[in-house]
C-alpha positions, 0 to 999 in steps of 0.5 A: 500500500502506498502511503501519502505523507501529506495526509498524515498528522505531523507527528506521523510524518516525521518518523516516515521521513526519517525511516525512508528519506534520510538514509537515502539522502545520506547514501547519495551524499556519501556522508561519512560519520554523520550521526555516529555517536563519536566519529573516528578522527579519520574516516577517509577512504579512497574511491574504489578502483581496480588496483594492486593491493596496497600493503602497510606495516602497522606494527611489528608483525602486523601488516595491513592489506587494502584490496580494491576490486571491480570483479565480480563487483565493486569490492573493498577488502581490508585484511590484517595479517598478524605474525603470532610469533612476534614478541610483544603482541597483546590481545584484548577482548571486551570484558563483560559489564553487566547492566539491565539484566544483560552481560555487556554495554554496547560501544563502537569499535573506535570507542573500545580501541580508544578506551583500552589504548589499543593499536588495532580492533575489529567488531566481535561476535553476534549479539542481541537485542538489535533493531535498526528501523531508522537513524532515530529508531535503533538499538543498541545505542552507546552504553545500552545493555546487550548480550553476546551470543556464544563464548566470550572470555577476557583475560581468562574471565568467562563473560558469556557462554551461550548458544552452543552452535557457535565456536570461538577464536581463542588467544591463549596466555602464550599468544597462540590462536585456535578455534575452541568449543570448551570454555575451560580453554578460553583466555581471550575469546570471541565467538562466531559461526564456523566458516568452511574454507574447503572449496569442495563444500562452500557455504551456501548463503548467497546473500551479499553483505558486509562481512567480518571474519577471522582465520588462522593458518595451518601452522597456527603462526598467522592470525588473519582479520578480514572485513569486506565493505558492503551495501554501498553500490559502486563502492563496495557491494559485499560478498557471499559467505562462499566468496568470504571463505575463498578470500580467507583461504587465499590469504592462507586461512585454514580454519575460520569464523564468520563474526557479526557482519552487516552494519557491525563490520568495522576495523580501526587502528590507531597510531602511536599518538592515539589518532584513530583511523577507520581501515574500512567504511562501515555502514550502520543505518545506511550511513557510510562511515557510521559505526554501530555500537556492538557488544564485544570486540577483538583488539591488539596492541604491541610494544 
């Protein structure tokens, strides 16, 4: 049914406009960081064009790769490869903060990175409750109570252990990375859905979305963090789970998890002075550059 907003009372017109018109205007203008609760210091991302991947050393044993493609569609892929043999690396997972009967308080990935004085961070696992009706009607906001789905541990403290069909990436006290199911083994752990990297049996989800994923190589010497931007036609349209799996395998991944994606997909870094930079372009509420408050995160710093 077509709704004519002229026939609606004023108080009903405003929500209608917010829900349907404003997101489209923001997308058309390419606004970065508008309505984000605390925009990062730098959210500038170059336009997508087919080029060779660029590489940048973020820190000792930490390399950032930006891969821009036009085939099979416009894609912007951000990858960080971490040499786990490198001394001085320290991983951090969002600790629980019980509030309102739930285990965590939502915060953006940039806020998590800044609050913990980290050098790199990505969004973590799936969470609830969640809604995104319009830029003026969504949940959670910063500080709102939320629950993590699956296992979450921060420095050996179990913060969540629900939904057993999830698995967890665990970073041990020695900095060793593995996928686990048992809470007894968890030290720093974030959960996601298992992602099969075998090309003979690819994941079946054909939908194109922004994606966040983690993987470890066969020798467990390299941790791969990957985000793929999406829902931004002409810039980056997103990937299927099968395409995500192939991207991770191409970077040497052997076992992987699909973390919370969509509008949650975010990767941020900070320099030695604490200046924050978005390494991808998130799209919360249909607004490019707008970060979503999420339940937990995986972060890294180094000496």
